[in-house]
N, C-alpha and C positions, 0 to 999 in steps of 0.2 A: 358644391364639397367638394374636392378629391379626401379619398382615404377616410370617410368617418366610419366612426363605427359607434351605434347605438349602445347609449350606456342605459338609459330608461325611456322607454316609454310611457305614453301619455296615464295610462292604468298605473304604472311602477308610480310614477311620481304622483300621482295620486296619494299612492299608498303613504308614502315619504311623508307629504304633506300631511294626512292626515294622522301620522304617529307623531310626527313633530308636534301640532298641534293638542294630543294627547299631552307631549310632552313637556308644554307649556304650561299648561292648563294644572296638571300635579304640580307642578314648581311655583303654580299663582294659584293654589284650591281653594285658598283663604284671602285675596282679593276679589275687589267688586268690580275695577274696573284694570284694566293692561293699556299700554301705548306699543303699538309695532309700530318701529321706526324702518320705514325699508327703502333699501336705495335704490336710488332713480338708477336704470328703468326693469332691468331684471329683479334687483332685491326688494324693487318696490311689486311688483306681479307675483311674486313669492310671498311679499305680505300680504296681499290679498287672499288669495286662497287660502292661508293659515289664519286668516281670520275671518273667513268664509266656514272654514271647519270650524274652525272655535265657538261659533255662534251656533252649531249645531250638537255640538256636544257638552256645552256647557253654560251656564247663567253671567260670564263675566261679562261686562261690560269692553269691547274689542275697539278701542279707537284705532285709526292710521293715520302716520304720518309721515313727509317725506324726506327724505333726504338729498340735498343735490349737492354735487361735488365734479367739478374735472379729475374723472377715475386717474387721468395719465397725468396729474402733474398737482397735486393736491394740494402742494407747499405752495403754491403763485395764486392760489383762490381759496376763499374762502366756504367754508363750506358751511348749507345754509337748512335751516328743517324749519316742514310750515307748520311749522305751532310754536308760540311763544313760550318762551323757559322760563320765567315764573307759572306757567300752565302743568308742568313737568315737577312741580316740588310735593314730593314725596309720594308720587306716583312709582309702580312698574311699568320698564321703558323695556322691549326684547329689538334690541338692532339686527334687523335680517337682510342677506345677501344670496346673491344667489350660487356664487361658487368663490371660497377661503382660498385662495395660494398665496402667496408670500404673507399675506394679513396688513399691508399696505393699508388697503383701501381699509379696512373694516377699521384699521385703525385712524385712521383721521376720519372714519364716519363719528366717531368713538364721541371727537373731540368737543362737538357741544354738548352733551352729553354732564359732563365730571366738571361742569359748574352749576349745574342745575339740580343739587342735592332733592336728589332721586334717594324714592326707595331700596331699589332695588335696578340694576343694567344688568339684562345675558346676552348673548351673539346667538341666533340660528342665521346658519345654510343649507340649504339644498344638496351639493356635494362641498366634504372637503378634500382641498389636495396635498394637505402636508406637507408644502413647504415651505413653513416658513421662517422668515427674515425678522416678522415683528415679533415681542413674545403677544400673539392674539391669537387665543385657541374658541374655537365654537363650543357653545353648552349645551347646543342640538344641531347632529347634521344630519342630513336625509341618508346619506351614501359617504364614508371616507373611502377614497380612492387613490392608490398606488399610479403615478403617473413617474416618466419625466421631465423635467424643463423644458424640454422640447416641445412636448402635447402642448397640446390647447383644447380645452374643454367650453363645448356651446352649449347653454341651458337656449329652447327655442320654449317661448311661452305666449303663441299667439291664439285669435280667436281659431287660427286654423289646422296647428301643427304644435304642438306640445311635446316634446323629448328633451330628449340631454344624451351628446355626441362628444366622439374625442377625437381627435383630430391632429 
């Protein structure tokens, strides 16, 4: 990839994930269970890392749920979650994505939870670009990054490489 600038390396991503985990725990210290709902695929990978960090620092029972949708055409396709909506009643749900740009993806990802009669709904992103078009804000963000609309943030979270790039 051309002109990539490394924004976060693997160690820095780990630090951001740990800080987010502490913030989520502090926000939910009185809970027995929380549900981390990650937007497939990178958001789910971030949710998995937050879940692992939460299990190390807290007694919370953490349940992972996936949110599947077409990020480029949300209005044409149903947003699906890997949990029965009735199992979410009275629960705290934290929706997780890798990058919050315009808020469009997060807005659509929240839709299935709006009718679930939750106790609490929070949002988490690894990188918040602050280019809001939709009225969605991250409750917890690993990094707030000022970018231009022409720039792109890439989050790579695979077995060989963990990094955040700006290109």
